[in-house]
C-alpha positions in Angstrom: -9.0 13.2 -13.6 -11.7 11.4 -11.6 -12.3 7.7 -11.3 -14.7 5.7 -9.2 -13.2 3.2 -6.8 -15.1 0.4 -8.6 -13.4 1.3 -11.9 -9.9 0.9 -10.5 -8.6 -2.6 -11.5 -8.2 -5.2 -8.8 -4.6 -6.5 -8.5 -4.9 -8.5 -5.3 -8.1 -10.1 -4.0 -7.5 -12.6 -1.2 -9.3 -13.2 2.1 -8.7 -10.1 4.3 -7.2 -7.9 1.6 -8.0 -6.2 -1.7 -5.6 -4.0 -3.6 -6.7 -1.9 -6.6 -4.1 -0.1 -8.8 -4.7 2.4 -11.6 -1.4 2.8 -13.5 -0.5 6.0 -15.3 -2.4 8.1 -12.8 0.1 10.9 -12.9 3.7 11.8 -12.6 5.8 12.4 -9.4 8.9 14.2 -10.7 12.0 12.0 -10.0 9.9 8.9 -9.8 8.2 8.8 -13.2 4.6 7.7 -13.4 2.5 7.2 -10.3 -0.5 5.0 -9.7 -3.6 5.8 -7.7 -4.6 2.8 -5.5 -7.4 1.8 -3.2 -6.4 -0.7 -0.5 -8.8 -2.6 1.8 -7.1 -4.4 4.7 -9.0 -6.6 7.2 -8.3 -6.1 10.9 -5.2 -8.0 11.8 -3.7 -8.1 8.3 0.0 -7.8 8.6 2.2 -7.4 5.5 5.5 -8.1 7.2 5.8 -11.8 6.1 4.7 -11.0 2.6 7.5 -8.4 2.2 10.2 -10.9 3.1 12.7 -11.2 0.3 12.5 -7.5 -0.7 15.4 -5.2 0.2 15.5 -5.1 4.0 12.3 -7.3 4.0 10.4 -4.0 3.7 8.4 -2.1 1.1 10.9 0.2 -0.6 8.3 2.3 -2.3 7.2 5.7 -1.0 3.5 6.3 -0.6 1.3 9.4 -0.2 -2.3 8.7 0.9 -5.4 9.1 2.9 -7.2 6.8 5.4 -10.9 6.7 4.5 -11.7 4.7 7.6 -10.0 2.4 10.0 -6.6 2.4 11.7 -3.2 0.9 10.9 0.3 0.9 12.3 3.3 1.5 10.0 6.7 0.2 11.2 9.8 1.8 9.6 13.3 0.5 8.9 14.6 2.2 12.0 12.0 0.4 14.2 9.9 3.4 14.8 6.1 3.1 14.5 3.4 5.5 13.5 -0.4 5.0 13.7 -2.7 6.4 11.1 -6.5 6.5 11.4 -9.6 7.7 9.7 -9.3 11.0 7.9 -5.5 11.1 8.2 -3.4 12.0 5.2 0.0 10.3 5.2 3.4 9.9 3.6 5.5 6.7 4.1 9.1 6.8 2.9 10.8 3.7 1.5 11.5 1.1 4.1 8.3 0.2 5.9 5.7 -2.5 6.6 2.0 -2.1 7.6 -0.4 -3.9 9.9 -4.2 -3.1 10.0 -5.3 -2.5 13.6 -8.9 -2.2 12.4 -10.6 -2.9 9.1 -9.1 -0.1 6.9 -9.9 1.5 3.6 -7.2 3.8 2.2 -6.1 5.6 -0.9 -2.5 5.5 -2.0 -0.5 7.4 -4.6 2.7 5.5 -5.3 5.5 5.5 -7.9 4.1 3.0 -10.4 7.2 1.0 -11.2 8.4 0.5 -7.6 5.0 -0.4 -6.2 4.1 -2.7 -9.0 7.3 -4.7 -8.1 6.1 -4.9 -4.5 2.6 -5.9 -5.5 4.0 -8.6 -7.9 6.2 -9.9 -5.0 3.2 -10.1 -2.7 1.2 -11.9 -5.4 3.9 -14.5 -5.7 3.9 -15.0 -2.0 0.1 -15.5 -1.7 -0.1 -17.8 -4.7 2.4 -20.3 -3.2 
């Protein structure tokens, strides 16, 4: 299956951040359906405050992905950090937050149910 970025529905569109999510993109055994997602994060965008209220105040959804361009820092539940940059593939286990060190474009593959709950939580936070 191939789909152009512009054809992936926009779920979040706020200053400094755009999130696109295509549901029913595939199946990750044990997680059910996955979604294919494009995320654009402006330099300095930090999701930490937007994740407050979730378990551990962190995203509890695993992600597999690829950084098209940019650089970001992921902080995990144990306090460790990892930086991912242009052309890096990545896996983030449940229990993380993200900050964009540079303008960043990335592709994520995420369990659909779990990540939809996180996106819905963020949407509620930005609409307040």
